[in-house]
C-alpha positions in Angstrom: 0.1 0.0 0.1 1.1 3.4 -0.6 2.2 5.2 2.7 2.6 8.7 0.9 -0.9 9.2 0.4 -3.0 8.0 3.5 -6.6 7.1 2.8 -8.9 10.2 2.9 -11.2 8.5 5.2 -8.7 7.6 7.8 -7.4 11.1 7.7 -11.0 12.4 8.4 -11.5 9.9 11.3 -8.1 11.2 12.9 -9.3 14.8 12.7 -12.7 14.0 14.1 -10.9 12.3 17.1 -8.4 15.1 17.6 -11.5 17.5 17.6 -13.5 15.5 20.0 -10.7 15.4 22.3 -10.1 19.1 22.2 -13.7 19.5 23.0 -13.7 17.1 26.0 -10.4 18.9 27.0 -12.2 22.1 26.9 -15.2 21.0 28.8 -12.9 19.6 31.3 -11.2 23.0 31.7 -14.6 24.7 31.9 -15.7 22.3 34.5 -12.5 22.8 36.6 -12.8 26.6 36.3 -16.5 26.2 37.6 -15.6 24.0 40.4 -12.8 26.7 41.3 -15.4 29.4 41.2 -17.6 27.3 43.6 -14.6 27.0 45.8 -13.9 30.5 45.9 -17.6 31.5 46.6 -17.7 29.1 49.5 -14.4 30.4 51.1 -15.5 33.9 50.7 -19.0 33.0 52.5 -16.9 31.4 55.3 -14.6 34.5 55.6 -17.6 36.7 55.8 -19.7 34.5 58.2 -16.5 34.3 60.7 -15.9 38.0 60.6 -12.6 37.7 59.0 -13.1 40.2 56.2 -13.3 43.1 58.7 -9.9 42.4 60.2 -8.1 41.2 57.0 -9.8 43.2 54.0 -7.2 42.0 51.6 -7.9 38.3 52.1 -10.3 37.6 49.5 -8.0 39.0 46.9 -5.2 36.9 48.2 -7.4 33.6 48.1 -7.9 34.5 44.2 -4.4 34.3 43.5 -4.0 30.6 44.1 -4.0 28.3 41.3 -5.3 25.2 43.2 -8.4 25.0 45.6 -6.4 23.0 48.4 -3.9 25.9 48.6 -6.8 28.6 49.1 -8.3 26.4 51.6 -5.0 26.1 53.7 -4.7 29.8 53.3 -8.2 30.8 54.7 -7.6 28.0 57.5 -4.3 29.6 58.5 -5.9 33.2 58.6 -8.9 31.8 60.8 -6.3 30.3 63.3 -3.9 33.3 63.2 -6.8 35.4 64.1 -7.4 33.4 67.3 -3.8 32.9 68.3 -3.3 36.6 68.6 -6.2 38.3 69.9 -4.9 41.9 70.7 -7.3 43.2 68.1 -10.1 42.8 70.7 -8.6 45.2 72.9 -10.1 48.6 71.6 -13.7 46.9 71.3 -16.5 47.6 73.7 -17.6 44.8 76.2 -20.3 43.7 74.0 -18.4 43.6 70.9 -15.5 41.7 72.5 -18.0 39.1 73.9 -19.6 38.7 70.5 -16.4 38.2 69.0 -15.2 35.5 71.5 -18.2 33.4 70.6 -17.7 33.8 67.1 -13.9 32.7 67.8 -15.1 29.1 68.4 -16.9 29.3 64.8 -13.3 30.5 63.4 -11.6 27.5 65.0 -14.1 25.1 63.9 -14.2 26.5 60.1 -10.3 26.3 60.2 -10.4 22.6 61.2 -12.8 21.9 58.7 -10.9 23.3 55.9 -7.7 21.6 57.1 -9.2 18.2 57.5 -10.6 18.4 54.0 -7.1 18.9 52.5 -5.6 16.4 54.9 -8.0 13.8 53.8 -6.9 14.5 50.0 -3.3 15.0 51.0 -2.1 13.1 53.9 1.3 14.2 53.6 0.5 17.9 53.8 2.4 19.2 57.0 0.6 22.7 57.0 -2.9 20.9 56.9 -1.8 18.8 59.8 -0.5 21.8 61.9 -3.7 23.9 61.3 -5.9 21.0 62.0 -4.0 20.3 65.2 -3.7 23.8 66.2 -7.2 24.7 65.7 -8.4 21.6 67.6 -6.0 22.4 70.6 -7.2 25.9 70.9 -10.8 24.9 70.7 -10.5 22.1 73.0 -8.7 24.2 75.6 -11.1 27.0 75.6 -14.1 24.8 75.9 -12.4 22.6 78.6 -12.9 19.6 76.4 -11.5 16.4 78.2 -10.4 15.2 74.6 -7.3 17.6 75.0 -5.8 15.2 77.4 -7.7 11.8 76.7 -7.3 11.9 73.0 -4.0 13.9 72.1 -4.0 12.4 68.6 -6.6 14.7 67.7 -4.7 18.0 68.5 -1.1 17.8 69.7 -0.3 14.6 67.9 -1.5 16.3 64.6 1.2 19.2 65.3 3.9 16.4 66.2 3.2 14.9 63.0 3.5 18.1 61.1 6.8 18.6 62.6 8.0 15.2 61.6 6.8 15.9 57.9 8.7 19.2 57.9 11.7 19.0 60.1 13.2 22.2 58.4 10.2 24.3 59.0 9.9 26.6 62.0 6.2 26.8 62.3 5.3 23.5 64.0 7.7 23.9 66.8 6.7 27.6 67.2 3.0 26.6 67.3 3.7 23.6 69.7 5.4 25.8 72.1 2.9 28.5 72.2 0.2 26.0 73.2 2.5 24.3 75.7 3.2 27.5 77.3 -0.3 28.8 77.4 -1.0 25.5 79.4 2.3 25.1 81.2 0.7 24.8 84.8 -1.5 21.9 83.8 1.4 19.9 82.0 2.4 16.8 83.7 6.3 16.5 84.2 6.7 14.3 81.4 5.2 16.4 79.0 6.9 19.4 80.3 10.2 17.8 79.6 9.2 17.0 76.1 7.9 20.6 75.9 11.2 22.1 76.8 13.0 20.1 73.9 10.5 21.4 71.6 10.8 25.2 72.9 14.5 24.7 72.4 14.3 23.8 68.9 11.9 26.7 68.4 14.2 29.2 70.1 16.7 28.4 67.3 14.6 30.6 64.9 14.9 34.3 65.9 11.3 34.9 65.0 10.0 32.1 67.2 12.3 33.4 70.0 11.0 36.9 70.0 7.4 35.6 70.2 8.0 32.9 72.9 10.6 34.2 75.4 8.3 36.4 77.0 5.7 33.8 77.8 8.4 31.4 78.7 10.1 33.8 81.0 6.7 34.0 82.9 6.1 30.3 83.4 9.8 29.2 83.7 10.2 27.9 87.4 13.7 29.4 87.7 16.1 31.7 85.7 18.5 28.8 85.4 15.6 26.7 83.8 14.6 29.6 81.6 18.1 30.3 80.2 19.1 26.7 79.8 17.0 26.5 76.4 18.3 29.8 75.1 20.7 29.3 72.2 24.2 30.5 73.2 24.4 33.0 70.3 25.0 36.7 70.6 21.5 37.9 68.8 19.5 35.7 71.5 21.3 37.4 74.5 21.0 40.8 73.1 17.3 40.3 72.9 17.2 39.0 76.6 19.3 42.1 77.4 16.3 44.2 76.0 13.7 42.3 77.7 15.4 42.5 81.0 16.2 46.3 80.6 12.5 47.0 79.9 11.5 45.1 83.0 13.9 46.9 85.2 15.5 43.6 86.2 19.0 44.7 86.8 20.4 41.3 88.1 19.2 39.4 85.1 20.3 42.1 82.8 23.7 41.8 84.2 23.5 37.9 83.8 22.5 38.4 80.1 25.0 40.7 79.5 27.9 38.5 80.8 26.4 35.8 78.7 26.4 38.0 75.9 30.2 38.8 76.0 31.0 35.2 76.4 29.1 34.2 73.2 30.5 37.2 71.2 33.9 36.1 72.1 33.3 32.4 71.3 31.6 32.8 67.9 33.9 35.8 66.9 36.9 33.5 67.6 35.2 30.6 65.4 34.5 33.0 62.6 38.0 34.4 62.6 39.6 31.1 62.2 36.9 30.3 59.4 38.0 33.4 57.8 41.7 32.7 58.1 41.2 29.4 56.4 39.2 31.2 53.6 41.8 33.6 52.9 44.3 30.7 53.0 42.3 29.0 50.1 42.3 32.1 48.1 39.0 33.8 49.1 40.4 37.0 50.3 37.4 39.0 49.4 34.9 36.9 51.5 37.5 36.3 54.3 38.1 40.1 54.6 34.3 40.9 54.7 34.0 38.3 57.7 36.9 39.7 59.5 35.8 43.3 59.3 32.3 41.9 60.6 34.1 40.3 63.5 35.9 43.5 64.2 32.8 45.5 64.1 31.4 43.4 66.7 34.0 43.4 69.1 33.9 46.3 71.6 37.0 47.6 73.5 37.8 45.4 76.3 40.7 43.6 77.9 38.9 40.2 77.2 38.5 40.7 73.6 41.8 42.4 72.9 43.7 39.5 72.0 40.9 38.2 69.6 40.8 41.7 68.1 44.4 41.6 67.4 44.1 38.3 65.6 41.4 39.5 63.4 43.4 42.6 62.8 46.4 40.8 61.8 44.7 38.4 59.7 42.9 41.3 57.8 43.8 41.5 54.0 44.5 45.2 52.9 41.5 47.2 51.3 39.2 50.1 51.8 37.2 50.9 55.1 33.9 52.6 55.4 33.6 55.7 57.9 31.7 53.4 60.4 34.5 51.0 60.3 37.2 53.7 60.7 35.5 55.2 63.6 35.3 51.7 65.4 39.0 51.3 64.8 39.5 54.8 66.4 37.6 53.7 69.3 39.9 50.9 69.9 42.9 53.0 69.4 41.9 55.8 71.9 40.9 53.1 74.5 44.2 51.1 74.1 46.2 54.2 74.3 44.4 55.5 77.4 45.2 52.2 79.2 48.8 52.3 78.0 49.2 55.5 80.2 48.3 54.0 83.4 49.1 50.3 83.0 50.0 47.6 80.5 49.1 48.1 76.9 46.2 45.7 76.0 47.2 45.6 72.4 50.9 44.8 71.4 53.1 47.1 69.4 52.5 45.4 66.0 48.6 45.6 66.4 49.0 49.3 67.6 51.0 50.0 64.5 48.7 48.3 62.1 45.7 50.0 63.9 47.0 53.4 63.4 47.9 52.7 59.8 44.3 52.0 58.9 42.9 55.3 60.4 43.3 58.1 57.7 43.9 61.6 58.9 44.9 60.4 62.4 45.4 63.2 64.8 49.2 63.8 65.7 48.8 63.1 69.3 47.4 59.6 68.6 49.8 58.7 65.8 52.9 59.7 67.9 51.6 57.6 70.9 51.0 54.7 68.7 54.4 55.0 67.2 55.9 55.1 70.6 54.0 52.2 71.6 55.3 50.3 68.7 58.9 51.1 69.8 59.5 53.7 67.3 60.2 57.1 69.2 61.9 58.5 66.1 58.6 58.4 64.3 57.1 60.1 67.3 59.7 62.8 67.3 59.1 63.3 63.5 55.3 63.7 64.0 55.8 66.2 66.7 58.0 68.2 64.8 55.7 68.3 61.8 52.5 68.8 63.7 50.8 72.2 63.5 50.7 74.3 66.6 46.9 74.4 66.8 46.7 70.5 67.5 47.5 71.4 71.0 45.1 69.7 73.3 44.9 66.4 71.5 48.9 66.7 71.0 49.4 67.0 74.8 47.4 63.9 75.4 49.4 62.1 72.6 52.5 63.2 74.3 51.6 62.1 77.7 50.9 58.4 76.2 54.1 58.7 74.1 56.1 59.6 77.3 54.5 56.9 79.4 55.1 54.3 76.8 58.8 55.2 76.4 59.5 55.4 80.2 58.4 51.7 80.5 61.6 50.4 78.5 63.1 47.1 79.1 66.2 48.3 80.7 68.5 48.1 77.2 70.1 50.7 75.6 67.6 51.1 72.7 64.8 51.6 75.2 66.7 54.2 77.1 67.6 56.2 73.8 63.8 56.1 73.0 63.2 57.4 76.4 65.6 60.4 75.9 64.2 60.9 72.5 60.5 61.2 73.5 61.4 63.3 76.6 63.2 65.8 74.4 60.3 66.1 71.9 57.7 66.0 74.6 59.3 69.2 76.2 57.3 72.1 76.0 
């Protein structure tokens, strides 16, 4: 049979089949669209019935953006649960309005649970559906004093634990579980409190969760030691605790947080300095330099931090500095020179020399003092001779530092010569 000229009847049949398939696909698309319109209408009615539109006026527009109905249902369920988790919006209402909204809150929680249950039925691996369903039931059971909160934990707490297993990298399950544990802390048995503290420690590793939960945790923790035991030993978390204790006027706890912050800053800065040095050794000078500048910027002048500051400064590759970075280095130089006058210099000669070289337009007094600290009294003399007379007050302070540094010689002839040279240039 000649295959180059297909039978006309066969060609017609194929065309009719293709047309029929296109029509069927079109009707399927229309049917899917109509079903989606029906879901949107039902979601809008739920949002209006539960009073959510008044509090979240952009919600319906957000729901229309979703392509899949299940995504929109979860979005509405989450909005309903969030409305009940944070009820600060009730504060400006009248007592009558507040009571009405409290009663409507049960309907919001039930609606959120229904939406999440529908999604979970079709998608058993959906962690957010499990979380919304468990969270809505937990809150509703707690407010209604429903015995199922304790007798059937798989209906509420168990679902949130399942969500955490399904999405171990997401912060929301541990955050929501911790919030519910803290709200019922006094009623938790000892075994459940131990589990709750483990989940709370995991939640605290997320900065947003820490900010939301640290206040409630400090209110229910049996002791300060217990409260701080689950705080991540990282500077941002201790800074947040500093703020909390300062706002409360709790000076004892503020001092404790400050001490722990200092320890955490030094420990993490030391680790980052070592990593940056290795990065520079492997050819990553730019990235390593940025990391070292970040370390230097976080270290405040102190005797405890001086050794680490010297190490980071010594490893810093050359390059431009911003005004803020220069100002921070100036603070370190002034602090060090002030201590050099009255006691042992916290920074060594090479560190002071490098530090002074990184500060443009350094005032002559500080430049001379730094030169003397580095064992170069001749440079201090040259700076003095070239300094304008108008630099008097700052220069006097510099000379005082230079004189004190030179007079603490090591007994060698060089130190004695330096002492005589600085004494000569320091003479009025």
